[in-house]
N, C-alpha and C positions, 0 to 999 in steps of 0.2 A: 615822227609820223607824217607831218605835214610835208616834209621833204620827200618822204617815201611816196605819198600821194602824188606830189608834183612831178615826180619822176616816174609815175604810173607803175609803181611797184606794188601798191595796193589799190583796191577800189575805194570809192567814196563810202560805199556800205561798210567795208571793213574798218575805215577810219572812224566812221560814226560808232561802230560797235566797240572800238577800243577806247574811245575818248572818255567815258565815264570811269573806266578803271584807271586810265592814266591820270585823270584829274583826282581821283581818290588817292592814288599813290603820291601825287605831288603835294596834296594837302597833308597826308602822313608825314611825308619828308620835311615839309615846312615846320610841322608840329615838333618833330624831333630836332631840327635845327634850333627852334625856339627853346626847347628843353636844354640843349646842350649850351646855349647862350646863357640861360639862367644858372646853370651849374657853374659856368665860368665865372659869372659875377659873384656867385656865392663863395667860390674858391678864393677869388681875389679878395673878398670881404674877410674871409677867415685868415688869409695870409696877412693882411693889414692888422687884424686884431691881434694875432700872434706876434707881429712885430711891435705893436704898441705895448703888449704885455711884457715882452722881453725887455723893452726899454724901461717900463715902469719898474720891473723887478731889479734891474741893474741899478737904477737910481736909488731904490730902496736899499739895496746892498751897500752902495757907496755912502749913502747917508748913515746907515748903520755903522759903518767902519769909522766915519769921521764925527759922529754925533757924541756929545757928552751923555752921561748916563741919565740925567734928567730929561733930555730930549728923546732918548730911546723909548 
């Protein structure tokens, strides 16, 4: 919008009229980006937890196969 004003494609009044809407849109988009970042962090945490659980279950399975009856 500023470039359009600088190139005299819109007037200063038009720029001023559009700025609140553009700022609101920018704020909304930043909020969406923050939400996506949070979802990505949650997904990574869940994947790490799943890997940890799979490793734990594999270790339990191996121990169950090699353990003596009193250890089981």
